[in-house]
N, C-alpha and C positions, 0 to 999 in steps of 0.2 A: 217637696222641694227640697227638704234638709237631706233627705235620703239620696236625691239625685246628686247634691253637692258632695256627700260622702262618696258616692261611686265615681264621681269626677277625680275627687282628691286620690282615691285608690289608684286610678287609671293614671294619674300623674306619677304617682309614687313608682307604679309599675314600669311606667316608660323611662323614669328616671333611671330606675334599677337596670332596666335594659341597656340603657345607653352605658351607664358605668360598667357594667359586664361587657359590652363591646369594646369599650374603650380601653379597658384593661386586656382583653384578648387583642386588640389592635397593638398595643404598645408592647406587648410581651411575645407576639407571634415571632418565631424563628423562621418566617419567610418574609420576604419584602412585600410590602404591601402599598399600591399606589390607588388612590380614589381619585377619579376623573370625572369633570363635567360631560356627560354624554353628548351634549349639544356643540360645545365648543373644544373640547378636547383638552382644556387646561386643568392641571393638577389642583386638586383643592385640598388634598391631605396626604402625608407620606409617613410610614411608622419608622421608629428608630432602628430597626433591623436592615431596612433598605438604605438608610443613611449610612449605617456603617459599612454595608456590602460595598457600596459604589465610592464611598468617600466624598460625596457631594452635600453639601449642608441643607438643612430644611428650607432655608431661604431660596437655595439654587433650584428648588424642585416646585415651590409653591406659585402657582399662579402662571407657570410656563406650560406651553403645550408639549406633549409628550415628545415629540421630535425635536424640541429646542433645548432639551437637558442633553448635556454633552455625551453621556451615556449612550443615548439613543440615536445619534446623528448618522451613525455608520449603519444603521438598519436598512435595507434596501427597501425603498417603496413604503417608507413608515407611514406617510399619510394615507397611502392606500389601505395600509394594515389598519389605521385608526377608522376609516371607513367601514372595513369589514367588521369591527369590534361593534360599530353602530348598528349594522345591519343584521349581525348573525348572533347578538346577544352572548354567545359563547364562543370562544377561541382559544385554541391551544397549539403554542410553539415549542417545539422540543430543540434543545441544543442550539440556542438562540445567544450569539455572542453579544455581551453589552461591554462597553469600555469604562472602567473604572477612572476616577479623577486622576491617579497617579499612573495611568497608562496601561494597566493589567487589563487583559481580556477575560471576562468572566462568564463562563458558559451557564446558561440559566434556563429553567423551563418556564414559559411565560403562560398563564391560564388567565382569562378575563371573563366577568359575567356581567351583565347589564342588569340593574333592578332599580326600584323605585324607593328613594329616600326622600321624606320630608317634601312629598309632592313633586320632585324633580327625580329624572333619569341620571343614574351615575353608573359608571364602569368601574369595577374593582378588578385591579390587576394583581394578581398574587405572583410573585416572582421568586423562584427557589434557584439557590445557587447549586447547580449540579457538576461545578468544575472538577471536583475530586472523583466524582462517578464517572466523567468523561475520560479523564486521565487514566483511571483503572481500566476502562473499556479499550483506551488507545493502547495501554501497555500489553493487554491481553492479545489485542489484534496483532501487534508487532511480534509479540513472543511466538504465537502460531506461525506467522508468516517465516520467522527465523527458524522455527523448528522444520517448517516445510522445506526451507531452503536447504537446511543442514540434511535432510533426509534424502535429497536429491543431489548433492553434490560430493564429489571426491575431496577427501580432506586434504590430501597432499597437493594434487594439481589445481584444484579449484574449479576443474572442469565439472561437467554432468556426469553422473555415475551410470553404471549399466542398466540400472533399473529405469532410469528416466530416459535413456536411450531408447530402451525398447517400447516405452509408452509412446515416446515422441516418433519412432519410427513407425509405429501402427497408425498413430494419428494423421501423419504427413502422407502415409501411403494411401490412407482411405481419401484423403484431400485431393491427393494427384489423381486418382481414379475417377473422383467425382467431377473433376475440373479438367480432366483431360491434360494433365501437367506431366513434366518430367520430374523425376527425383534421383539427385545424384549422392553416392555413397563413397567416401574415401576411407580405406582402412589403413592405418599407418603402423609402423613397427620401428622401433629403435636399431639400428643395426649394432652388432656385437656389445649388446647391453650387459649380456652375463659376464663377457670378459672384463667390462669396466668396473662391474661390482666386484669381480675377484681380485682385480688390481688394486682399486682406489677404496673398496669398501662401500657398504650400503648406504653410508650417509651422502658419499659422491653421488652414488646413483640416484638417491632421493632428490638431490639438488637439481640433476638433470632433468628428472620428471617434472619438477616444479618449473623449471624455466621452460620445458616444453609446453607447461599448460598455459604459461603466461603467452607464449609466442601464438598458439592456437587462438587464445582470446583476441589476441590483436591482429591477426592476418587473414580473418573472416568477416562475412557481412554479420549485420545483426540478427539476421533470420537464420543464419546457419547454426547448427548445434553441435559443438564440440564435445565428445564424451571420452572419458577414460573406459576403455574396454575391459582391461584386466592386466595387470602387469605392466608391460611396456607397450601394449597395444592400445590404439586410439582409434575412435571410429567418428567422421565428421558427416552429418546430415545436411545436404545441402537442397533445401526445397526450391522446385522450378528451375533447377540448374540443367544445361544440356550436357550431353555427352562430351562435347570440346570444352565446356566451361569447366566442368568437373575435373577433366583431366589437366586442364591448364593450371588450375589452383592448386592440384596437387603437385605438380612440376615447379610451381612458383615457391611452394612451402619447402620442398626438399632442398631446392636450390638456396633457398634463403638460409635453412639451419645448416647447411653444409658450409657455409661462410662465416658461422660465428665461430668466435675463439673463447671457450669457457676457461674459468680457473676453479680450481679446489684448493682451499688453503694456500692460495698464492701460487699454486703448481699448475701450469697449463696442462688442459687436457689434448688428446689427438682430436683432430676434427670429429664432430658427431654429424652422423649421416642418418638418413631416414630411408625406408622403403616404402612403396604405397601400392596399395590395387585400389582400382576404381571399378564401380559398377553403377550402371543407371537403370532406373525403373522408365518404360516398361521393357527396354531392350534387353535387358539381362536377367531378368525376372519379374514375377508377378505377386510375389509373397515376400514377408519379412525374412523368413528362412532361407529362401532360394537367393535373395539379392545379397545377403551378409554371407552366403556360403561361396558365392562366385567372386565376390571382393576378396574374401580369404584366400580363395585359389590363385586370384591374380596377385595378391601379395606374397603368396608362396612362390610363384614363378619369377616375382621380381627379387626375392631373396637368393634364388637359385641361379638367377643370371648374373649375379655380381654384387647385388645391393646397392644403395644409393640411387635408386631408379624408379620410375611409375610404370606400372604394367596395367593395360585395359583388360577388363575381363572379356573373356571369349563369348 
């Protein structure tokens, strides 16, 4: 009998020590911890880190349902999530936004486990603040997107560069073949651009190229792809554009540019004009090289016919 009491005392001491160790870990944990009643969803305990993370007092957590705490009210289908906790016994949510009491959004990783304690099923929710990690990941993605954008853009005009033009033309040509669509190409060239550079200087020439880039951005459809081909030559790719539609857009652009009155250092320029050659797939070629070549030949004829005009490929 005496031996049995000693064993019971040792067991009680062991359980008390375990409880003390658990409590110390619970209080000192560097993750938020919530303990829920698995039957009702009521919060029965919360650790200090969770209180500090979200700014709600312990009293604002205890005896409330998970979805009654302000931080969790914006979680979509939070009651369904609790039912999933009850059923699955282990659930993990990544990049879950919680709303702190001061209005901040805190990105967290939410892991829950169901176990028995004191004869009752409880749910322990470990909530890790991953806001900084998410911000770093977002910054890296934005940086990668920015580098990608820079790699396909011409820095002076803001238009796509020749490399991107060639990639896009290849992709759109394959699409046109597959779907039996037309594909329009406009090749543009600034008239007398060398003379402008010789008279006004390269700074004035750069200004004209920059302005033309802005004009091309604003005068074509969102699906059209205006590119700087090189020097003062430009190519516009027009997916699913007919022969007449492509020609009409080239004419409208040339007319619009000829009506502009640009200045450089408060000195007015002579009128700026464009020459353009137009080619359309499949009528004028079936490959990238052939279409670009015939558009270039049409542009050459426009130049030699007096400039400031549009010529359709033969």
